[in-house]
C-alpha positions in Angstrom: 133.5 -148.4 -100.3 132.5 -144.8 -99.3 135.0 -143.4 -101.8 133.0 -145.1 -104.6 129.8 -144.0 -103.2 131.0 -140.4 -103.2 132.3 -140.7 -106.5 129.1 -142.0 -107.9 127.3 -139.1 -106.2 129.4 -136.5 -107.9 128.7 -138.2 -111.2 125.1 -138.2 -110.6 125.0 -134.6 -109.5 126.8 -133.7 -112.6 124.6 -135.5 -114.7 121.5 -134.0 -113.3 122.8 -130.6 -113.5 123.7 -131.1 -117.3 120.1 -132.5 -117.7 118.6 -129.5 -116.1 120.5 -127.2 -118.3 119.4 -128.9 -121.5 115.7 -129.1 -120.5 113.5 -127.1 -122.8 112.4 -123.7 -121.5 108.7 -124.5 -121.2 107.5 -122.5 -118.2 105.0 -119.7 -118.5 104.4 -117.2 -116.0 101.0 -115.6 -116.3 99.7 -112.8 -114.0 95.8 -112.2 -114.3 95.3 -108.4 -113.6 91.7 -107.1 -113.2 91.5 -103.3 -113.3 89.4 -101.4 -110.8 85.9 -100.4 -112.0 86.0 -97.3 -114.1 89.9 -97.3 -114.4 90.6 -99.5 -117.5 91.9 -96.5 -119.5 94.1 -95.5 -116.6 95.3 -99.2 -116.4 96.1 -99.5 -120.2 98.0 -96.1 -120.2 100.0 -97.5 -117.2 100.8 -100.7 -119.0 102.1 -98.7 -122.1 104.4 -96.8 -119.8 105.5 -100.1 -118.3 106.3 -101.3 -121.8 108.3 -98.3 -122.5 110.3 -98.9 -119.2 111.3 -102.3 -120.3 112.5 -100.9 -123.6 114.6 -98.2 -121.6 116.0 -101.1 -119.5 116.8 -103.1 -122.6 114.9 -106.2 -121.2 115.9 -109.2 -123.5 112.6 -111.0 -122.6 109.1 -110.2 -124.1 106.1 -109.4 -122.0 102.9 -110.3 -123.7 99.5 -108.9 -122.7 96.1 -110.4 -123.4 92.6 -109.0 -122.8 90.0 -111.4 -122.0 86.9 -110.7 -124.3 84.4 -113.2 -122.8 83.1 -115.0 -119.7 83.2 -114.1 -116.0 86.7 -112.6 -116.4 85.7 -110.2 -119.2 87.9 -107.2 -118.8 90.8 -109.2 -117.0 94.3 -108.9 -118.7 97.0 -111.7 -118.8 100.5 -110.5 -118.5 102.6 -113.4 -119.6 106.2 -114.4 -120.0 106.9 -117.6 -121.9 109.9 -119.8 -122.6 111.2 -119.8 -119.1 113.2 -122.2 -117.0 112.5 -122.1 -113.3 116.2 -121.1 -112.8 115.7 -118.0 -114.9 113.6 -116.5 -112.1 116.4 -116.7 -109.7 118.4 -114.2 -111.8 115.9 -112.2 -113.9 117.5 -109.7 -116.4 115.5 -106.9 -114.6 115.7 -107.1 -110.8 112.3 -108.1 -109.1 112.7 -105.1 -106.8 113.0 -102.7 -109.7 110.3 -104.2 -111.6 108.0 -104.1 -108.6 108.8 -100.5 -107.9 107.9 -99.5 -111.5 104.7 -101.5 -111.6 103.6 -99.8 -108.3 104.2 -96.4 -109.8 102.5 -96.8 -113.1 100.1 -99.5 -112.9 99.4 -100.9 -109.3 97.0 -98.1 -108.2 94.6 -98.9 -111.1 94.5 -102.8 -110.3 91.6 -104.5 -108.2 92.9 -108.0 -108.2 96.0 -110.0 -109.2 96.4 -113.8 -109.5 99.8 -115.5 -110.3 100.0 -118.8 -112.0 102.6 -120.8 -113.6 102.1 -123.2 -116.4 104.4 -125.7 -118.1 103.9 -126.1 -122.0 103.6 -129.7 -122.9 105.1 -130.0 -126.6 104.6 -133.8 -126.9 100.8 -133.5 -126.6 100.5 -130.4 -128.5 100.2 -129.6 -132.3 101.7 -125.9 -132.5 102.1 -123.9 -135.6 105.8 -124.1 -136.5 105.5 -120.9 -138.6 104.1 -118.7 -135.8 106.5 -115.9 -134.8 104.2 -114.3 -132.0 100.8 -114.4 -130.5 98.0 -114.4 -133.0 95.3 -111.7 -132.8 92.9 -113.9 -130.9 93.4 -117.0 -128.7 90.7 -119.6 -127.9 91.5 -120.3 -124.3 89.9 -123.5 -123.0 90.5 -124.4 -119.3 90.0 -128.2 -118.5 89.7 -129.4 -114.9 90.6 -133.1 -115.1 89.3 -135.7 -112.6 91.8 -136.7 -109.9 92.2 -140.1 -111.0 92.1 -139.5 -114.7 95.2 -137.6 -115.4 97.0 -140.4 -117.1 93.9 -141.1 -119.3 93.7 -137.3 -120.3 97.3 -137.1 -121.1 97.5 -140.3 -123.0 94.4 -139.2 -125.0 96.0 -135.9 -125.8 99.1 -137.6 -126.9 97.2 -140.0 -129.3 95.4 -136.9 -130.6 98.6 -135.0 -131.2 100.2 -138.0 -133.1 96.8 -138.4 -135.4 97.0 -134.6 -135.9 100.5 -135.0 -137.4 99.7 -138.2 -139.2 96.6 -136.9 -140.8 98.1 -133.3 -141.5 95.2 -131.8 -139.4 95.4 -128.1 -139.9 94.0 -127.3 -136.4 97.0 -125.8 -134.3 96.9 -125.7 -130.6 99.2 -125.8 -127.6 98.6 -127.6 -124.3 99.7 -126.2 -120.9 99.5 -127.9 -117.5 99.2 -125.4 -114.5 101.9 -126.2 -111.9 101.1 -123.6 -109.3 98.6 -121.0 -108.6 95.2 -122.7 -108.7 93.3 -126.1 -108.6 95.6 -129.3 -109.4 94.5 -131.0 -112.5 94.1 -127.8 -114.6 95.1 -127.9 -118.2 94.8 -125.1 -121.0 94.3 -125.5 -124.6 95.4 -122.3 -126.5 94.2 -122.3 -130.1 95.4 -119.2 -132.3 92.9 -117.4 -134.5 93.9 -114.6 -136.9 90.6 -113.1 -137.2 86.8 -113.3 -136.0 86.2 -115.0 -139.2 88.5 -117.7 -138.3 86.0 -118.9 -135.4 83.6 -120.0 -138.2 83.0 -123.7 -138.7 85.2 -124.9 -141.5 83.6 -127.7 -143.7 86.9 -128.6 -145.1 88.3 -129.5 -141.5 87.3 -132.8 -140.1 86.0 -132.8 -136.6 88.3 -134.4 -133.9 86.4 -137.6 -134.0 86.6 -137.9 -137.7 90.2 -137.0 -137.8 91.0 -139.6 -135.2 89.1 -142.2 -137.4 91.0 -141.3 -140.4 94.3 -141.9 -138.4 93.8 -145.0 -136.3 90.6 -146.5 -137.4 87.1 -146.5 -135.7 87.9 -148.8 -132.6 91.0 -146.7 -131.7 89.1 -143.4 -132.3 86.3 -144.5 -129.8 88.8 -145.6 -127.4 90.8 -142.3 -127.5 87.9 -140.2 -127.5 86.3 -142.0 -124.8 89.4 -141.5 -122.5 89.4 -137.8 -123.3 85.9 -137.2 -122.5 85.8 -139.5 -119.5 88.8 -137.8 -117.9 87.2 -134.1 -118.1 85.3 -132.9 -115.0 84.5 -129.5 -116.4 85.8 -127.0 -118.9 85.6 -123.3 -119.6 86.1 -121.7 -123.1 87.1 -118.0 -123.4 88.5 -115.7 -126.0 91.6 -113.5 -125.5 92.8 -110.7 -127.7 96.5 -110.1 -128.0 97.3 -106.4 -127.1 100.5 -105.5 -129.0 99.9 -102.0 -128.0 100.2 -103.0 -124.2 103.1 -105.5 -124.6 106.9 -105.4 -124.7 108.6 -107.2 -127.5 112.4 -106.3 -127.7 113.8 -105.5 -131.0 115.6 -108.3 -132.8 
């Protein structure tokens, strides 16, 4: 009997290993860096030097930098890596020790606070732009804090919204991320790209969410989905991020 149990265990381990390797690379690492008062210029110069260093190291992974333009975090920079597997962080292309040493040399002395967070991109409840080939000039960055017992309702509602978006060809594009580590549980982020300030204007030809749902599913289902969504949210914060290509590192293709 034991040999069959062992054999089954080997098969299961192999299956789990294969499954892990085929899972999408949906992890995003985000470091929130706030420069010291009066040292924003030095911080930005240091980030440019850091980007040049990544180029010299032939780093294959992009390092995107965004600047927060609104809210209590105005002036905080988000330094981001996207499309990661957890296992990628065990063997980064640039050793952590070298990266940390260079950061301390050219950036660290100008930074007041750092907060690291890890998010998981949720493609099944998102409506991303398939034509996008990098960050937009601006990002509408909405953080949702979901009630502890309403997570299933929140995700279910977002799933139906994504389904309705595709069914009705809704032109609003967005990505949903769930924070895995680094903050309050039940935190989700909606990231909506904007190509210009004018793109934040209300668009009369784009139906509001509630009307889009009604077109896709009818009034009763639209009310149910919208009700689940609103009822699940404890609080939300909305901010605008600006993509700083000049501070980012994007490897040549």
